[in-house]
N, C-alpha and C positions, 0 to 999 in steps of 0.2 A: 504493499500499499505506499502510495507517495505521501510524503509529509504534507500538512495542511499549509496552504499559503501563507506566505509573508507579503503584505502588501506595502512596499517600502517606496517613500519619496526621497530620492537623494537631492541633497541642496549642497552645490558646489559653488565657491567664491572665486572667480578669477581675478583677482585684485592687481596683478601684474600689467592688465591692459590699460591703456589710455582711459578708457571708459570702463572701468570695473563691471562685470557682468556676474549675474547669478543664474547657474544653470539648474534647472528643474528636471529630474529624469525619475519617470514613474515606472516602478519595476513590480512585475506580478509573478509571485511563486518563487520559491528557493530553486527551481530547476532551471529558470529563466532569468533568475535575479540580475545576471550580468550581460543580457542580452534583450533586443526588442524593447518595447515600452514606448513611452510617449516623451518627449523632450520638448523644453521649452527653454529661451533665453532671456532674460530681462534685465536692462539696466538696474545697477544697484543704487543709482540716484533715484531712480523712479519709485523703488521701494523703501525710499528713506531709510536705508541703512545710515546709522548715526556715524560721524566720523570720529566722535569721542563719546565717552560715557562718564556721567558724574551722578550724585545723588539726586540731582533734580532732572535728570532725562527721562523724558517719558515718550518712549518710541511710538510711532505712529505707523500702521502697516495695512497696506490692501495690495491684494493679488489681483491680476487683470482678469475681466470678466471670461476672456476668452479661455484663460487657461483654467479658472474654475470651472467653467462649463466642460472642458476636455477631461478633467480630473473625474468630474460628476459621471461623465458618459462612460469612461474607462471602468469605473467602479461599480456600475449600474447592476451587475450580475453578481456583485460580492455580498455576503449577508451584512447588514448592519451591524452587528455586535463585532464585526471582524474590524480590529483598529488598523488605520493607516499608520505606519511606523515612519517617522521623520529621521533619515540617516545624513547627519550633517559630516561632510568630506572635511578633513582636517588639512590646514589650518581655515578655520570658517569666519573669522573675526568677530564682529558684533552680531553675525545673523542669529546666533541663539538665543540671543536677549530679545528678539523681534517677537511678536504674540501669534506664533504660526498658528497654535491650537485654537485660539478665539475666531480665526479668519476660516481655517479649514473645516473645525467641526461644525460652524454654521452652515457652510456651504455645501458639505458632504454628507451631513446629518450621521456623523459616525465617529467615534472616539478617535483621537489623535494620540500617540505616544511616541517616547524618543526611544530609538535602538541604541542600547550600549556596544561598546567593542566586544565584551565577552558575553555570550549567550546563555551559559549555563547558570541556572538560577543560585544564588547563594544559598548554601545549606543552613538550616536552623532547627532548633526544637520548636514545632509549632503548636505546643501546648502552653508555651509561656511567652509573654510579651513584657520586655523590660525596655522602658523609655526614659532617657534622660532629656529634660527640658533646661536649656541654657539660655537664662534671661538676662539681658543687661541692656536696658533702655538708657536714653539721656537723661540726665538728673531732674530737666525740666519738664519731662513727660508726666502729665496729670497722673496721679494715683488710680484714678477709676480708669482710665484708659488702659493702664499696665494691668489691671485686675481682670479686665474684660479680655485681654489678649492671651493672657495666661489661662483664665476659665475656658476659653473656646478651645485653646490647644487641649487641655485636659479632656474637656468634653468629647472632643474627637476621637481621642484614645479610647475613653471608656464606652464609646457607641459602638467602635469596632466589633466584629465578630468574636463571640466570647470566647476566651481561652481559659483553661484550668486555673492559670495564676497571671494576674496582669499588676505590674507595679509601675507607677511613674514617680520619678524624682526631680524636683526642682533645684536646680543650681543657680544662685544669683548672688549679686554683690552684697557687701554689706548693708550699704545704704538702702538698697531694696529689699533685702530680708527684713529690717526693721520697720520699712514703710508698709511691707505686706503682712506685718506679724497680728495686726488686728482686722485683716481682711478676710472677707469670708469665702475662702476657697473651698474646693471639693475636698472632704475630709480624707479622700483616697491618696490625694496628691501630697507626697513626703516632701516637706520643705527641709534641707540640710542647712546647718548653721555655718556660715563661713568663718567663724571664729577658729575653726579647725583647719582652714586653708592656709599655706604657707605665704609670707610675703616674697615680692620678687627677689630681695636680697637672699631669703634663705632658699629659694628655687636655685639660685645662681650658685650658692655654696654647695647645694646638692650635686649641680651639674659638675662642678669641679672634683667632687669626691667620687662620683659615678662615671666620669668621663661621656657622659651623655646628657642632653639638655631636655628638660620637660617643662613646659610652662606652669605657673603658679595654678592655673585653672585645672590642667591636665593632671597634676600630682593631685590635687584635692578631690576631683572626681574618682579617679582611679583607687585612691587609697578609701573613699567612701563606699565605693562598690564592693571593696575587699575580694572576694573570690568571685563574685557574680559577674557576668557579661552583661554586654546591653545588646539588644536589638536594633534600637534607632537613637538617633541623637537630633533633637530638634532645636536649631539655632534661632534664637530672637535677639537680634542685636543689630547694631549699625554696620554699614558695609561701605567701602570706599575702592577706588582706584588708584593705585601706585604706579611707579614705574616699573615695577617687577609684576604689576599685573593686579586682579581684584584681590580683596580681602577683607575679613571680618575685622571689626572694630570693636575693641572689648578694653574695659580696665585691666590694667597690667597684672593686677592681684585682686581677689574679691575679699581678701582678708581685712577685717577693720583695723588691723595693727600695721596696716600699710601706712607708712609716715609721710611719703611724697605720691600721692595718686597720680598716676599717668598712664596712658593709652597703649595697648598693642594691637600690631597689624598681623593678623594670622593669615598665612598663605593656605590655598588649596592642598599644598603637599604635607603641611603641618597637620592639617584636619585628617588627611588620608591615614598618616601614622597615627594620629589619635585613636580613628576608628580601628584601626589594625590592634593596637594595644588593647582596647576595650570589646574587642570581639563584634562590634557593631557592623551590620550589613547594611544598614540604610541610613541616609541623612536627610533631612529635611530643613527648610530654611523660609524663614519669614522676616520680613523687615519690622522694626518695632514700630510702636505708634509715634506720629510725628509727622505725617504728611509727606515723607520723601517717597520718590516714585519707586523705589525697588529694583531699579534697572541694575545697579552695582550688586546686588543680592542675587538677582537672575545671573548675572555674569559670573559670580563666584559659583553658584550651583552647577552652571554649566560647565566651568573650568574642573569643578570635582569630578563630574561625571566622565570627562576626558581623562583623568588622571587615574583612577581606579575602578576594578568592577564593583559597582554598588548601586542598589536602588536611589536615586537622587529626585527629590521633589522640590520646586520652588513653587509656594503658593501665598500670595498676599493675605492677609488676615484684617482687613479693617472693615468690613461690612457683613451683614449676615450672610449674604451670598457668598461671600470668601469663607465663611466659617462651614456652611453646608458643603463647599466644594473640598475643604479640607476633610470633613467626616468622611466623604466618599472617598477620597485617596487614602486615608487610614484603613478604612474599611475593605479597600481592596488589597492595599499592600500587605496587611497582617491579617488576612483571612486565612484559616487553618486549610483551607482548599482554594483551587484557582476560581476567580470571579469574573463578573462581567466588568470590563474595563469602565473606568469614569469618564465622562465628558468635561474636560478642562476647558474654562474659557480665558482665565486671567494667568495662570500659572502652566508649569509644565512637569512632565515626568519620565526620566530615564528609568526603564525597568526591563527585565527579560521576558520574552514571549510567553514562558511558562507559567508566569502569573495569571494569564488570561485564559478562561475557559475554553475558547474554541481552539487555543494552542497547547492546551495542557499536555496533549501528547506528543507534541513536537519533540524529537530525541535529540538531544545536544550532549553527545558523550564529553566526558572530561578529557580536558587536554593531559592531564598529568594524572596518574593512576592513584598518586598520594591523596589527591583531593578527594575522591570517592571514599578511600579508606578512612580517612580523617572524619568525612560526614557522617559514616555509621557511627562514629563516637557521638557525634551531637545529636543525631536522631533517635539513639537508643534511649529507652525508657530508664529514667533515674530511680535508683532504689528509694521507696518511701521512707519517711521519718528522718532523712538526713538534711540537717539545716543547710541552706544555700544550694541544695542539690537539685533544685527545679530544673535546672539545665546545667551542662558541663561546665567546671570552672573556667574562668576567662580565660586563662592562658590556652585551654584547649579550643575555643573559638578564635583566639587571638592566631593560633598556629592556621586553622581553617583561611581565616581573612590574608594571613600571609601567602598560603598556596595558591588562594585565588588570584592574588596578585602576579605570582609568579607563572600561573597559566596565561593571564594577559601578555607578559613579557615573552612567554614561549611562542604565543601565536604571533607577535610582532616580529620575532626572530625568523620564523619559519615562513612569514608571507612574504611574496615579492612587494607587496604594499605595506612598509613597515609601519605606516601611520593608521593601518585599517580604516582608511578613509573611505571605502566603497562598499556597497551591497554585497561584492564577491566574498568578503570575510565572513558574512553570515552563511552563505550557501556553503563555504569550506567547512563551518564549524558543524553545520548538519549532514553534509554527505561525506561520510568517511573516504569515499574513493578519491575526493579532491584534497585530502589533507597531506601535508608533507610529513616525511619521517621524523618522528620526535628524537631529542637526544636521550637515547636508552639508558647512558651512564648517569646523566643528572636524574632521571626519573626513577631509577633504583635507588640512588642516594636518597632522595626525597620520601621514597617509601619506607627505607631503612629508618630514618629519622622519625617518621609516623609511627612505625611500629613500636618506636620506644615510648612514645607520646601515648599510645594504647595501652601498653604493658604498664605504664606508671598509673594511669586512670584507672585501669582494672583493679590494682593494689589498693587504690583509694576506695573504691567502691566494696571490696571484699571485707 
């Protein structure tokens, strides 16, 4: 039986031309994803692709009616529940910030999702949901607006399909912790006191001793979680664009003992490393209350999705409609079983096809054998009555996230398209006959390391 179709719209920016062009190519099905289809070329200027991004940027976006009619006609015979996947050829500049989902979902009456580089779904224990909310709004933000945003986030998590155990942890600065102390937040939302967080000086001292640097936030969250791993991290904080690219902007330390408050600019690579350490397989991003457009946050989320294999969501959260969209996305991402894809209007979601009911049987074999071996440890039932064993310890999930990162690098090394910028890489992952030979020595070494992890975990459980 042939695999179900992947409906992919490849978006390519040819910025080296005098008049930069955006090429759109519609590809139907894994078997013919590299041939045929419909193609359009549009001036980047006519699409209002911004030349720069800042916190006040509010991109506007419209596609030509002829293009939309062509897409609608080409997809007329496809089930409405089947998403159209956006595949951004790299590098794609600021194209990922444009509201493609709003325009395409309205015109085509079907969900629009974004296709990541690695199609294998991240492995998790689907009986457990562990989410950390990192909140750091500007000091002048009205308390009521901060409470509303945190409440909407927590409500979206709690309304996700029930798992046997769901836990939400709120991490915020000392100022906001005190400000929110008297606020009526959901009692299931566990607020952690930043008095236990290190100062910047303490974090640097620790870095000198351990020869590796972690931010004060990372140290605090990791030590608070203890042996527990995360499924998702939801960031609600300002963002900006520096000479090095997009960044989250937070207080350098949440600790009340910080004598000289300052700001830290956190890169997508730092967040990717933090996700690996905590075992998180998904990241969600929302701009804080305050009226900013969110374009810089969208750029950050898009950059993270190009950096590591993870489910990545950008969703504004300023209106009741935004809150509804966030609930739908949480329900979709954290459903114990594949679900119907949500229709997004203002945000976007990078996720693997296996999240979608219609594509649940799409076979995407692991690039590395060690990934599947370690996944068996995560998905194995935990013994009852052992504290913090609702899911495997953090270091087991961290190994899995590290292996998934190595899978992505292996794909890049073995592909003639090292950026994995075309839909061809999707066909290669699905069609085993199209795969390049993997490095058997590397795979064997990783499998041996995984066996050590499994052996040690078995001793803990016995």
